[in-house]
C-alpha positions as CSV (number, residue, x, y, z in Angstrom):
1,M,-98.9,37.3,45.4
2,S,-98.0,40.4,43.6
3,E,-97.9,40.6,39.8
4,Q,-94.1,41.0,39.9
5,E,-93.7,37.8,42.0
6,Q,-95.9,35.9,39.6
7,Q,-93.8,36.9,36.6
8,K,-90.6,35.9,38.5
9,N,-92.0,32.4,39.2
10,A,-93.1,31.9,35.6
11,T,-89.6,32.5,34.3
12,A,-87.8,30.3,36.9
13,P,-86.6,26.8,35.7
14,A,-88.7,23.8,36.6
15,A,-87.5,21.7,39.5
16,E,-85.7,18.4,38.4
17,P,-87.7,15.2,39.1
18,S,-86.5,13.1,42.1
19,S,-84.8,9.7,41.6
20,Q,-88.0,8.1,43.0
21,Q,-90.1,9.7,40.3
22,I,-87.6,8.6,37.6
23,D,-87.7,5.0,38.9
24,A,-91.5,5.0,39.0
25,V,-91.7,6.2,35.3
26,T,-89.0,3.6,34.3
27,N,-90.9,0.7,35.9
28,Q,-94.1,1.8,34.2
29,M,-92.4,1.9,30.8
30,Q,-90.7,-1.5,31.3
31,E,-94.2,-3.0,32.1
32,V,-95.4,-1.8,28.7
33,V,-95.0,-4.7,26.2
34,L,-95.0,-3.7,22.6
35,D,-96.0,-5.8,19.6
36,S,-93.9,-6.2,16.4
37,E,-95.3,-2.9,15.1
38,G,-94.3,-1.0,18.3
39,N,-97.8,-0.7,19.7
40,P,-98.7,-1.7,23.3
41,L,-100.2,-5.2,23.6
42,S,-103.9,-5.6,24.5
43,K,-104.9,-7.0,27.9
44,K,-105.8,-10.3,26.2
45,A,-102.4,-10.5,24.5
46,L,-100.6,-9.6,27.8
47,K,-102.5,-12.3,29.7
48,K,-101.4,-14.9,27.0
49,L,-97.8,-13.7,27.2
50,E,-97.8,-14.0,31.0
51,K,-99.0,-17.6,30.8
52,E,-96.2,-18.5,28.3
53,R,-93.6,-16.9,30.5
54,E,-94.9,-18.8,33.5
55,K,-94.9,-22.0,31.5
56,E,-91.2,-21.4,30.4
57,K,-90.2,-20.6,34.0
58,K,-91.7,-23.9,35.3
59,K,-90.0,-25.8,32.4
60,Q,-86.6,-24.4,33.4
61,E,-87.2,-25.2,37.1
62,R,-88.1,-28.8,36.1
63,L,-85.0,-29.2,34.0
64,E,-82.8,-27.8,36.8
65,R,-84.5,-30.1,39.3
66,E,-84.0,-33.2,37.0
67,A,-80.4,-32.3,36.5
68,A,-79.8,-32.0,40.2
69,E,-81.6,-35.3,40.9
70,R,-79.6,-37.0,38.1
71,A,-76.3,-35.6,39.6
72,A,-77.4,-36.7,43.1
73,R,-78.4,-40.2,41.8
74,E,-75.0,-40.6,40.0
75,A,-73.2,-39.5,43.0
76,A,-75.1,-41.9,45.2
77,E,-74.5,-44.7,42.7
78,G,-70.7,-44.1,42.7
79,D,-68.4,-45.0,39.7
80,C,-67.6,-48.6,39.2
81,A,-65.0,-47.7,36.6
82,A,-63.4,-44.8,38.4
83,D,-59.9,-46.3,38.2
84,K,-60.3,-47.3,34.6
85,Y,-60.2,-44.0,32.8
86,G,-58.9,-40.5,33.0
87,K,-55.9,-38.4,32.1
88,A,-52.6,-40.1,32.8
89,E,-49.7,-38.3,34.4
90,I,-47.1,-36.9,32.1
91,N,-44.7,-39.6,30.9
92,M,-41.3,-38.7,32.2
93,S,-40.0,-42.2,31.9
94,Q,-40.8,-42.9,35.5
95,T,-41.2,-46.6,35.2
96,Q,-40.9,-49.4,32.7
97,T,-43.5,-52.2,33.0
98,N,-42.5,-54.3,30.0
99,T,-46.1,-54.2,28.8
100,Q,-46.7,-56.0,25.5
101,W,-48.1,-53.5,23.0
102,T,-50.1,-54.5,19.9
103,E,-50.1,-52.5,16.7
104,I,-53.5,-51.8,15.2
105,K,-52.3,-53.0,11.8
106,S,-51.6,-56.5,13.3
107,L,-55.2,-57.0,14.6
108,S,-57.1,-59.9,13.0
109,P,-60.2,-62.0,13.7
110,S,-58.0,-64.8,14.8
111,M,-57.2,-62.7,17.9
112,A,-60.9,-62.7,19.1
113,G,-61.1,-63.0,22.8
114,Q,-57.6,-61.8,23.4
115,T,-56.9,-58.7,25.5
116,V,-54.5,-56.2,23.9
117,N,-52.8,-53.0,24.9
118,I,-52.8,-50.2,22.3
119,Q,-51.7,-46.6,22.1
120,A,-53.3,-44.6,19.3
121,R,-54.9,-41.3,18.4
122,V,-58.7,-40.8,18.8
123,Q,-59.6,-39.7,15.3
124,N,-63.2,-39.1,16.3
125,S,-65.9,-40.2,18.8
126,R,-69.6,-40.9,18.4
127,P,-71.9,-41.5,21.3
128,T,-75.0,-43.6,21.1
129,G,-77.2,-42.5,24.1
130,N,-75.5,-42.3,27.4
131,K,-74.4,-45.9,27.6
132,M,-72.2,-46.3,24.5
133,C,-69.5,-44.4,22.7
134,F,-67.7,-45.5,19.5
135,L,-64.1,-44.4,18.9
136,V,-62.1,-44.5,15.7
137,L,-58.6,-45.3,16.8
138,R,-55.7,-44.5,14.4
139,E,-52.1,-45.7,14.4
140,G,-50.0,-44.9,11.2
141,T,-51.9,-46.2,8.2
142,A,-54.4,-48.3,10.2
143,T,-57.7,-47.5,11.9
144,V,-60.0,-49.6,14.0
145,Q,-63.3,-49.1,15.9
146,G,-63.3,-49.1,19.7
147,L,-66.4,-49.4,21.8
148,V,-66.9,-48.0,25.4
149,D,-70.1,-49.8,26.6
150,A,-71.8,-49.1,29.9
151,N,-74.2,-52.0,29.3
152,R,-71.4,-54.1,30.8
153,E,-72.6,-53.7,34.4
154,N,-70.0,-53.2,37.1
155,I,-67.3,-52.9,34.5
156,I,-67.9,-49.7,32.5
157,S,-69.8,-46.8,33.9
158,K,-71.9,-44.1,32.2
159,K,-69.3,-41.6,33.5
160,M,-66.6,-43.5,31.6
161,V,-68.7,-43.4,28.5
162,K,-69.2,-39.6,29.0
163,Y,-65.5,-39.1,29.4
164,A,-64.7,-41.1,26.3
165,N,-67.0,-38.8,24.3
166,S,-65.3,-35.7,25.7
167,I,-61.8,-36.6,24.6
168,P,-60.7,-34.1,22.0
169,S,-60.1,-35.5,18.5
170,E,-56.4,-36.3,17.8
171,S,-55.6,-36.9,21.4
172,I,-53.4,-39.9,22.1
173,V,-54.8,-42.6,24.4
174,S,-53.6,-45.8,26.0
175,I,-56.2,-48.5,26.2
176,T,-56.6,-52.2,27.1
177,A,-59.4,-53.9,25.2
178,E,-60.8,-57.2,24.2
179,V,-60.6,-58.1,20.5
180,T,-64.1,-59.0,19.1
181,V,-65.5,-59.7,15.7
182,P,-68.4,-57.3,14.7
183,K,-71.5,-58.7,13.1
184,E,-71.0,-56.5,10.1
185,P,-67.6,-55.2,8.8
186,V,-66.8,-51.6,10.0
187,K,-66.5,-49.9,6.5
188,S,-65.1,-46.6,8.0
189,C,-61.9,-48.3,9.3
190,T,-59.0,-50.0,7.5
191,I,-59.2,-52.8,9.9
192,G,-63.0,-53.5,9.5
193,N,-63.2,-57.2,10.5
194,V,-62.2,-56.5,14.1
195,E,-63.6,-54.3,16.9
196,L,-62.1,-53.4,20.3
197,T,-64.2,-53.6,23.4
198,V,-62.5,-51.1,25.7
199,N,-61.7,-52.0,29.3
200,T,-59.4,-49.1,30.3
201,L,-59.0,-45.7,28.7
202,F,-56.3,-43.2,29.6
203,V,-55.3,-40.0,27.8
204,I,-51.6,-39.7,27.6
205,S,-51.4,-36.6,25.3
206,E,-54.4,-34.3,25.0
207,V,-55.1,-31.8,22.2
208,T,-55.4,-28.4,23.9
209,T,-56.2,-26.2,20.9
210,V,-58.6,-26.1,18.0
211,L,-57.4,-28.2,15.0
212,P,-57.0,-26.3,11.7
213,F,-59.1,-28.9,9.9
214,S,-60.4,-32.4,10.6
215,I,-58.6,-35.5,9.5
216,E,-61.8,-36.7,7.8
217,D,-61.9,-33.6,5.7
218,A,-58.2,-33.9,4.8
219,S,-58.7,-37.5,3.7
220,R,-61.4,-37.0,1.1
221,S,-60.9,-37.8,-2.6
222,E,-62.0,-35.5,-5.5
223,E,-64.8,-38.0,-6.2
224,D,-66.1,-37.4,-2.6
225,Y,-66.4,-33.7,-3.4
226,E,-68.0,-34.3,-6.7
227,K,-70.7,-36.5,-5.0
228,D,-71.3,-33.9,-2.3
229,P,-70.1,-30.4,-3.0
230,T,-71.1,-29.2,0.5
231,L,-68.3,-31.1,2.1
232,N,-65.5,-29.1,3.6
233,K,-62.5,-29.1,1.2
234,V,-59.0,-28.5,2.7
235,L,-57.0,-26.4,0.3
236,L,-53.3,-27.2,-0.3
237,D,-52.0,-24.1,1.3
238,T,-54.1,-24.8,4.4
239,R,-52.6,-28.3,4.5
240,L,-49.0,-27.1,4.1
241,N,-49.4,-24.3,6.7
242,S,-50.4,-27.0,9.3
243,R,-48.3,-29.8,7.8
244,V,-47.9,-31.6,11.1
245,V,-51.7,-32.2,11.3
246,D,-51.9,-32.9,7.5
247,L,-49.2,-35.6,7.7
248,R,-51.4,-37.6,10.1
249,T,-53.9,-38.8,7.5
250,I,-53.4,-42.4,6.7
251,T,-52.9,-41.4,3.0
252,N,-50.0,-39.1,3.8
253,N,-48.6,-41.7,6.2
254,A,-48.7,-44.2,3.3
255,I,-47.2,-41.7,0.8
256,F,-44.1,-41.2,2.8
257,K,-43.7,-44.9,3.4
258,I,-43.7,-45.2,-0.4
259,Q,-41.1,-42.4,-0.6
260,A,-38.9,-44.2,1.9
261,A,-39.4,-47.4,0.0
262,V,-38.2,-45.8,-3.3
263,G,-35.0,-44.8,-1.5
264,L,-34.6,-48.2,0.1
265,L,-35.1,-50.0,-3.3
266,F,-32.7,-47.6,-5.0
267,R,-30.0,-48.5,-2.4
268,E,-31.0,-52.2,-2.5
269,Y,-30.6,-52.5,-6.2
270,L,-27.4,-50.5,-6.5
271,T,-25.7,-52.2,-3.5
272,N,-26.4,-55.5,-5.2
273,Q,-24.7,-54.1,-8.3
274,N,-21.5,-53.3,-6.3
275,F,-22.1,-49.5,-5.9
276,T,-20.7,-47.5,-3.1
277,E,-22.8,-44.9,-1.3
278,I,-21.1,-41.5,-1.0
279,H,-21.9,-38.2,0.7
280,S,-20.7,-35.1,-1.1
281,P,-20.6,-31.5,0.1
282,K,-23.5,-29.2,-0.5
283,I,-21.6,-25.9,0.0
284,I,-19.4,-25.6,-3.1
285,G,-17.1,-23.0,-4.7
286,A,-18.6,-23.0,-8.2
287,A,-22.0,-23.8,-9.8
288,S,-22.1,-27.5,-10.4
289,E,-24.4,-27.3,-13.4
290,G,-23.4,-23.9,-14.8
291,G,-26.0,-21.3,-15.5
292,S,-27.8,-18.9,-13.2
293,N,-30.2,-21.4,-11.4
294,V,-28.0,-21.5,-8.3
295,F,-28.3,-20.1,-4.8
296,Q,-25.3,-17.9,-3.9
297,I,-24.5,-17.7,-0.2
298,S,-22.1,-15.6,1.9
299,Y,-19.3,-17.9,3.1
300,F,-17.2,-16.0,5.6
301,K,-15.4,-13.4,3.4
302,R,-16.3,-14.8,0.0
303,S,-19.1,-16.3,-1.9
304,A,-20.1,-19.9,-2.2
305,Y,-23.1,-21.8,-3.7
306,L,-25.6,-24.5,-2.7
307,A,-25.0,-27.6,-4.8
308,Q,-27.3,-28.0,-7.8
309,S,-26.3,-31.6,-7.8
310,P,-23.4,-33.9,-6.6
311,Q,-22.3,-34.1,-10.3
312,L,-18.8,-32.9,-10.0
313,Y,-18.1,-35.1,-6.9
314,K,-19.6,-38.2,-8.4
315,Q,-17.2,-37.9,-11.3
316,A,-14.3,-37.1,-9.0
317,C,-15.1,-40.5,-7.3
318,I,-15.0,-42.2,-10.7
319,A,-11.6,-40.6,-11.3
320,A,-10.6,-41.9,-7.9
321,D,-11.4,-45.4,-9.0
322,F,-14.5,-46.0,-7.0
323,G,-16.0,-47.5,-10.1
324,R,-19.7,-47.2,-9.1
325,V,-21.1,-44.7,-6.8
326,Y,-24.5,-43.3,-5.7
327,E,-25.8,-40.7,-3.3
328,I,-29.2,-39.7,-1.8
329,G,-29.2,-36.1,-0.6
330,P,-30.6,-32.6,-1.0
331,V,-30.5,-30.7,-4.3
332,F,-31.0,-26.9,-4.6
333,R,-32.3,-25.2,-7.7
334,A,-32.9,-21.4,-7.8
335,E,-35.6,-21.6,-10.4
336,N,-38.5,-19.2,-10.0
337,A,-40.9,-21.8,-11.2
338,N,-44.2,-22.0,-9.4
339,T,-45.5,-25.1,-11.2
340,Y,-47.0,-28.4,-10.1
341,R,-43.7,-30.3,-10.5
342,H,-40.9,-27.9,-9.4
343,L,-39.3,-27.4,-6.0
344,T,-36.3,-25.2,-5.1
345,E,-35.1,-28.0,-2.8
346,Y,-35.7,-31.7,-3.4
347,V,-34.1,-35.1,-2.7
348,G,-31.8,-36.3,-5.4
349,L,-31.1,-39.9,-6.1
350,D,-27.8,-39.7,-8.1
351,L,-25.5,-42.4,-9.5
352,E,-22.4,-42.6,-11.6
353,C,-20.8,-45.7,-13.1
354,S,-17.7,-46.4,-15.2
355,F,-18.2,-48.7,-18.2
356,R,-16.1,-50.8,-20.6
357,E,-17.3,-50.1,-24.1
358,H,-20.6,-48.2,-24.4
359,Y,-22.7,-45.8,-22.2
360,H,-25.7,-48.0,-23.0
361,E,-24.3,-50.5,-20.4
362,V,-25.1,-47.9,-17.8
363,M,-28.4,-46.6,-19.4
364,Y,-29.9,-50.1,-19.5
365,M,-28.7,-50.9,-16.0
366,I,-30.5,-47.8,-14.7
367,G,-33.6,-48.8,-16.7
368,G,-33.5,-52.2,-15.0
369,M,-33.2,-50.4,-11.6
370,F,-36.5,-48.5,-12.2
371,L,-38.3,-51.7,-13.2
372,Y,-37.0,-53.3,-10.0
373,I,-38.3,-50.3,-8.0
374,F,-41.8,-50.3,-9.6
375,K,-42.3,-54.1,-9.3
376,N,-41.2,-54.2,-5.7
377,L,-43.4,-51.3,-4.7
378,E,-46.5,-53.1,-6.1
379,S,-45.6,-56.4,-4.3
380,R,-44.0,-55.3,-1.0
381,W,-46.0,-52.1,-0.4
382,A,-49.4,-53.2,-1.6
383,H,-51.1,-52.1,1.6
384,E,-49.8,-48.5,1.4
385,L,-50.7,-48.3,-2.3
386,E,-54.3,-49.5,-1.7
387,I,-54.7,-46.7,0.9
388,I,-53.3,-44.0,-1.4
389,R,-55.3,-45.1,-4.4
390,Q,-58.5,-44.6,-2.4
391,Q,-57.9,-40.9,-2.1
392,Y,-55.8,-40.5,-5.3
393,P,-57.1,-43.1,-7.7
394,S,-54.7,-44.3,-10.4
395,E,-53.9,-47.4,-12.4
396,P,-50.7,-49.3,-11.6
397,V,-47.7,-48.4,-13.8
398,R,-47.4,-50.8,-16.7
399,I,-44.2,-52.7,-16.2
400,D,-42.5,-54.5,-19.1
401,E,-39.6,-57.0,-18.9
402,E,-37.3,-54.6,-20.8
403,P,-37.5,-50.8,-20.7
404,L,-38.6,-49.1,-23.9
405,R,-35.9,-47.0,-25.6
406,L,-36.6,-44.3,-28.2
407,E,-34.3,-41.7,-29.7
408,F,-35.0,-38.0,-29.6
409,K,-35.5,-37.9,-33.4
410,D,-38.2,-40.6,-33.0
411,A,-40.0,-38.4,-30.4
412,I,-39.9,-35.4,-32.7
413,A,-41.3,-37.4,-35.5
414,L,-44.1,-38.8,-33.3
415,L,-45.1,-35.3,-32.1
416,R,-45.1,-33.9,-35.7
417,K,-47.1,-36.9,-36.9
418,H,-49.8,-35.7,-34.5
419,G,-49.8,-32.0,-35.3
420,E,-47.1,-30.6,-33.0
421,E,-44.8,-27.9,-34.3
422,I,-41.3,-28.4,-33.1
423,G,-37.8,-28.0,-34.5
424,D,-35.3,-30.8,-34.8
425,L,-33.1,-29.6,-32.0
426,D,-35.7,-27.9,-29.8
427,D,-36.3,-29.0,-26.3
428,F,-39.8,-30.1,-25.3
429,S,-42.2,-27.7,-23.6
430,T,-44.0,-29.2,-20.6
431,P,-47.2,-29.7,-22.7
432,Q,-45.2,-31.3,-25.5
433,E,-43.5,-33.6,-23.0
434,R,-46.9,-34.7,-21.6
435,R,-48.3,-35.1,-25.1
436,L,-45.4,-37.3,-26.0
437,G,-46.1,-39.5,-23.1
438,E,-49.7,-39.9,-24.3
439,L,-48.5,-40.8,-27.8
440,V,-45.9,-43.3,-26.5
441,K,-48.6,-44.9,-24.4
442,M,-50.9,-45.1,-27.4
443,E,-48.2,-46.4,-29.8
444,Y,-46.2,-48.7,-27.5
445,G,-48.5,-49.2,-24.5
446,A,-45.7,-48.0,-22.2
447,D,-45.9,-45.9,-19.1
448,F,-42.1,-45.9,-18.6
449,Y,-39.6,-45.3,-21.3
450,M,-36.0,-44.0,-22.0
451,L,-35.4,-41.2,-24.5
452,D,-31.9,-41.3,-25.9
453,K,-29.6,-39.0,-28.0
454,F,-30.7,-35.5,-27.0
455,P,-29.4,-32.4,-28.8
456,L,-26.0,-31.3,-27.5
457,G,-27.1,-27.7,-27.2
458,I,-29.7,-28.3,-24.5
459,R,-27.5,-30.4,-22.3
460,P,-24.9,-29.5,-19.5
461,F,-21.2,-28.8,-20.4
462,Y,-20.0,-32.2,-19.2
463,T,-22.2,-34.2,-21.7
464,M,-20.3,-36.3,-24.2
465,P,-21.1,-35.4,-27.8
466,D,-22.4,-38.0,-30.2
467,P,-19.5,-39.4,-32.2
468,T,-21.4,-39.5,-35.5
469,N,-23.4,-36.3,-35.3
470,P,-22.1,-33.2,-33.4
471,D,-25.6,-31.8,-33.1
472,Y,-26.6,-34.6,-30.7
473,S,-25.1,-36.2,-27.6
474,N,-24.8,-39.4,-25.7
475,S,-27.5,-38.3,-23.2
476,Y,-30.9,-39.6,-22.1
477,D,-33.9,-38.8,-20.0
478,F,-36.3,-41.3,-18.4
479,F,-40.0,-40.7,-18.4
480,L,-42.9,-42.0,-16.2
481,R,-46.5,-41.4,-17.1
482,G,-45.3,-38.9,-19.7
483,E,-43.1,-36.8,-17.4
484,E,-39.4,-36.6,-16.8
485,I,-38.1,-38.4,-13.7
486,M,-34.3,-38.6,-14.5
487,S,-31.7,-36.9,-16.7
488,G,-28.4,-38.6,-17.5
489,A,-25.6,-39.0,-20.0
490,Q,-22.1,-40.2,-20.8
491,R,-19.8,-37.6,-19.2
492,I,-16.7,-36.1,-20.9
493,H,-13.6,-37.8,-19.3
494,D,-11.1,-36.1,-21.6
495,P,-9.8,-32.8,-20.1
496,A,-9.1,-31.1,-23.4
497,L,-12.6,-31.8,-24.8
498,L,-14.1,-30.9,-21.4
499,T,-12.4,-27.5,-21.4
500,E,-13.6,-26.9,-25.0
501,R,-17.2,-27.7,-24.0
502,I,-17.0,-25.5,-20.9
503,K,-15.9,-22.5,-23.0
504,A,-18.6,-23.3,-25.6
505,Q,-21.2,-22.7,-22.9
506,E,-19.5,-19.4,-21.9
507,I,-18.3,-20.6,-18.5
508,D,-14.8,-19.6,-17.3
509,P,-12.7,-22.8,-17.1
510,A,-10.8,-21.2,-14.1
511,T,-13.9,-21.6,-12.0
512,L,-13.8,-25.4,-12.6
513,A,-10.0,-25.8,-12.4
514,D,-10.2,-28.5,-9.6
515,Y,-12.8,-30.4,-11.5
516,I,-10.8,-30.4,-14.8
517,K,-7.6,-31.4,-13.0
518,G,-9.2,-34.6,-11.8
519,F,-9.5,-35.7,-15.4
520,E,-5.9,-34.7,-16.2
521,Y,-4.8,-37.5,-13.8
522,G,-6.7,-40.0,-16.0
523,C,-10.3,-41.1,-15.7
524,P,-12.3,-44.1,-17.1
525,P,-15.3,-43.6,-19.4
526,H,-18.4,-43.2,-17.3
527,A,-22.1,-42.3,-17.3
528,G,-24.8,-41.7,-14.8
529,G,-27.9,-39.8,-13.9
530,G,-29.8,-37.6,-11.5
531,I,-33.3,-38.6,-10.3
532,G,-35.8,-36.5,-8.4
533,L,-37.2,-38.6,-5.6
534,E,-40.4,-36.6,-5.3
535,R,-41.1,-36.8,-9.0
536,V,-40.7,-40.6,-9.0
537,V,-43.2,-40.8,-6.1
538,M,-45.6,-38.2,-7.6
539,F,-45.8,-39.8,-11.0
540,F,-45.8,-43.4,-9.8
541,L,-48.8,-42.6,-7.6
542,G,-50.6,-40.4,-10.1
543,I,-50.7,-37.4,-7.7
544,H,-51.0,-34.1,-9.4
545,N,-48.9,-31.7,-7.3
546,I,-45.3,-32.4,-6.1
547,R,-45.9,-30.5,-2.8
548,N,-48.2,-33.4,-1.7
549,V,-45.2,-35.8,-1.8
550,S,-42.6,-33.4,-0.3
551,L,-42.4,-33.6,3.5
552,F,-42.1,-29.9,4.0
553,P,-41.9,-28.5,0.5
554,R,-39.8,-25.5,-0.5
555,D,-40.7,-23.5,-3.6
556,P,-40.2,-19.8,-4.6
557,K,-43.1,-18.8,-2.2
558,R,-42.6,-21.1,0.7
559,V,-39.7,-21.5,3.2
560,E,-41.8,-22.6,6.2
561,P,-42.9,-24.4,8.2
């Protein structure tokens, strides 16, 4: 080869390796095993690694073989309970069997041996081996333990036990079961002296998504978290964002039974006192309380307001000779108050009553109503109170035979005696209100009291002035555990005095012309009050945030769900 050709070959690019060459090098590199420092393993280490790999391979083959044998064995055995469990077809009201259903709360040891039919939620499941599965079944405020037991040969199968354990928590099931008495009480259930031995188990509504939190976590008390800080704590916003799930806890179920009971007892007492229930409009043409704390809405081609109270209409009914009226309905307050005790929409329990001689006739009647409510809650709803107090511990409200009455001046003196700085005619701050409650409890032993004769300047325009001291008024607030639950007063029934008081509060009388006119036709002396249902429930139960006792609370930051 010439010198010229050699120079040409030297400068020519090298030929690219073939795919076979690349594969060969790749295989060689893959076969090189490196240690933790990146160096190739020694022959001894490689031999040890190969033995470990072979051992793991044989283990996996054995597990797969055993699983296949187990599946074959189960298939050969059949399923003696095949028709006793599974997912029921969707209920479209296809049939009506007139089955007798039993509520969990009615179960008792006296029913031992009986077969019952129950529909309930599966709060949780706990398997014990492959032959037993325990279920916590919940209905309302009651829970009971169920047992799916494959040791009952030719009745319950292992497949049925496996199915029971696979049911998602909070699914609804329909079961038939035999009532038995456990050797030891089941402490984790409200019905602990009974157990259900399950015979059939059908899912009628299955949970198909991940729950936002567990019912167990949502049911814990502050004491539980103090004992074990590692427990999952469900925050209030998380609860309210998934309120449908949160309301399922037995505590919440009981809370809203208590709320319903307060409304029932309110109606019960007033009906027995010859009151008439009314239903007033909530879209109104003028602010019912005056001031700026009102929601203005567009009403066709003009403005209207959401009622701050049924006050004007209660009084109209008195002028119409109804004599005694009450209402339970929504109240709207446009207060930008993000506190533990304020809502922008709440349930108002309102009443108005004519009297013969003195507004104290009405005030003491309302005081008697509250005592009636408190006493009956303790006696007739003891089961619900017991459940609530496990998660929210509190002492029962002290109930006297007569409500304690103090005057506003007495309250000011009591606060000053214990170091509070407050003017004669100043309204209480929230801390002062709570401090007053502590002092009244200390001085008089009372959880519930009536505070009379408030300063006129801090009351609504329709409040009757005190006849002996124009700085004060014939008005009162009621307090429970040191916090206000009701505000009330004698109302002005004289149109001239009413107009004077409206102007004094810088309200245009023309905006209340219809209201004033009702008194020009003649109206008897009357008094009444407005009660916040949620506040009564909250303070009676000793719960520290009003949102926990409002079904779907509304505050300045929350308008959903």
